[in-house]
N, C-alpha and C positions, 0 to 999 in steps of 0.2 A: 060631153062626150061622156059614153057610157062604159066602166071598167068592167069587165069578165068578173064573177063570184071569186075565180079561181086565182085571178091576178091580185086579189086583194093582198092577201099576207105578204107577198114579194114587195107591194108596193110600201105597206105599211111599214115592213123593216128596212126598205130602202131609205124611206123618209128620217124614220132612228137613226141612223146611222149617217144621215146627210146631217140630222140636227146633232147629235154627239160633236161629229167634224166641225161645226160652223160655231157652238158653244164653248169650243177646245180651244181653236183656231188663234184667239187672242189672248189666251191666257199664259201663263209663265211656266215652262214644265220643272216641276221639282227637281231638285239638286242634290246630291250627294257627295262629300270628298272622300276616297278611299285609296289608301294605301298598300300595295301590294309588295311581296316581297318572295322572291325567289331563290330558295339556296340550295345549289348542291354539291355534295363532296364525291367524287368520282376515286374510290379505291380500289384495292387488289387491281390495278394495272398491271398486264401480265410482261413479267421482265423480258426483255430485249423488247417492245414494242417499239413500233416503227414511229406511229403517232395516233392523238387522239383527238376524235371532231365530235361536238356536242351542240345541240340546237335547243334554244331556248324560245318558247312564245315571245314576239314581241309587240306590241302594244301600239294602237292607230287610232288617233283621233276620228271619229266620224259624228253622225246626227245623233248619237247616243252618250258620245261619251268625248274629254278634251282630256288629253294628256299633258301633263304637268311639267312632269319632271321624271328623268329616267337616269339611273345611275347605275354603270356597271363597274363590277369590281373581279378583276380576272388577273391571273398571272401571263398579261401580254397583250394582243392584240383581237378584236373581235370584227366582223363584218355582219352589215344589217341587208339580210335578200328578202325580195318579194318572191311568193310561189305567182306562177301566173293561171291559174286555174281559178282561185279563189278569193288572190290579192292578199293572204296574210301575209305577215311579215313574221321572220324568225332572227334571231339571235345567231350567226354562228361561230365559234370557237374552235378553233385548229392548232394544235400544239404539237410538233415533232423531239420524238425520244423523250417519251412523258415517264417523269422518274416520283414515285411517292403518291398521295393524295394531290388532287386538284381541287380546290376551291372557286366555286364560282358564284357570286352573287347579282341580283337582276331586281334592282327595289325601283317602284315604279309611283307616282301620285295622279290620280285622275280623277276630275270630277265627273261623275254617272250623272245624267240625267234620266228623269222618268221615262218609261215608255209602254202605256196602257194597251201596246198591239196597236192602235192607229196609224202609227208609222210603221215606214219601211215593212211593211207587209209583205214575205215572201209569197211566192207561187206556188204550189204543189211539187214542181218540178224542181226550183230552187230551194225549196226544203229539204229534200233527200239526201 
């Protein structure tokens, strides 16, 4: 089979990508454990406020990370919700008739896996 000269760079690049993917397919990805802490204090709540609504990002386990532990400290209850467009989750806190400062803490322990770009590649449309 004869390959046109102008197609050679594309062929070489394709073979290089295939070789890297094949070499890394059997290798374990490096991992690191992180502890994240989101802390916020809502001050200056207007006198007579009827409610307080707060959203904080809530982590998900996916191909690049495993969420090991989540600790939530708030004065009351929370709801975890998922937004439909991108599937992200958020912690939602609601308080009726808030008074004084309100403190919220979200602590997360996560194991992150190395991603050298060969996994979960986004299309140009997805990356926007």
